[in-house]
N, C-alpha and C positions, 0 to 999 in steps of 0.2 A: 426719786420716783420709785425705786425699788422699795418694796415693803408697803407701799400705799397704792393698792389696786383700785381705789375709789375713782380715780380720774382716767383709768385706762380707756373707757368708752369714749372719752373726749379726744384721746390721742391716737387710738388705733381703730381701724375698720373692723367690722364684725368677722370678716374672713381673713384677718391678718395672718401672714406667714412669717414665722421667725425661725432663723437658723443660726447656730453657732457651733463650736466644736463638740459640745456635749448636749445639744438641745435642738429639737425640731418640733415646731408647733404650727397648727394651721387653723386656729380660731381664737377669738377674743377670750372666750371662757377658759381655754387651755392656758393662755398667757396669764390670765389673772390667777389661776391656781398655781402655776409654776413660779412666776416672778412677783406675785402679790404678797409674798412672805419675805420678810427681811432676812438677808444673810447675816448671821451673827458671829461668824468666825473672824471677820475683818471689822475693825472699828476705825474711827477718825479717817474715813475715806475721803480722798480728794481726787477728782477726775479733772484733768486738764486737756482741753481740746487743742491740739498742736496745729492741725491744718483742717480747714473747713471749706468745702467747695460745693457748688450746685451745678447739675447738668439736667436740663429739662425738669422732670418731676422727681429727681434723685438728689439727696443730700448725702455727701460723703465726708466722713470725719475720721481723722487719725487722732488717737487719744493716748493718754498716759494715766494710769491709775497708781496711786500710792496710798497705802493704808497700814494700820498696825495689825499684826497677826496675833490676836489676843485670846482666841478660843479654838478648840480642836476642830478639825475638818474630817468628815467621814466621806470618802469617795466611793461611789458604787457599792456601798454597804460592805466593802472589803478592805479598804485601806484607810487607816486612822493616822492622821498627821497631827502631832502635838504642837500647840502654839509655842512660839519663841518669844513673843513680846516685841519682836523686831519689826522692821519695815518690810512690807511685801510690795513688789512692783510688778506691773503688767503693762505692756503696750499693745495696741491693736488698732483696727480700723473697723468702721461700721458704715453700712450703706442703707439708707432709708428711702424707700419708694413711696410716694404719696398718691393718694386719690383724694382730690380736693384738699382739705386741711388735715386729713387723718393719714396715718402711716398704714399702708396696705402690705408692705413687705419690709422686713428688717433682717439684714445679714451682718453677722459679726465675725471678725477674723482675729484670732489671737492664739498664742501658744502659752497655755496656762502652766506649763512646766517652768516658765520664768518665775512664777510665784514660789517655787520650791528651791530656786537657785541659792538662796541665802539661808535655807533651813538646815541648821546643824544637827538637830535632834533626830531621834530614831523615827522611822516610819513603820507602823505596825500593820501587818497584813492579816486579814481574817479570811479564812478559806472555808467554803462550804463543802459538803460531801461530793457535790457535783463538779467541783473544780476550783 
């Protein structure tokens, strides 16, 4: 789904609220701008749903992501992480609240420092004059 924003209107309500450790959005348009562009630092991405449960209008999923770290990542325009070509792993949980058949709220919980656990190479920091 990431990288293909063409179906977002089918999947999400116009006033969808999305939160995760580095992201907070409150509209379908903002979601399409932010997540409708493919992430290209990870390739060969595999997401496995470990646990899936429903409570009323909520879908709760625990998941595991594995991918190859093949291109550099620039975080907050200040930290450059060089690719290792190795496997990147991340575990987390997501909660989707529905309004009818569309997601009206999506909350994601994960610690993305897990992605850096196996990164042996240098991390380059860029600092601006303001800090």
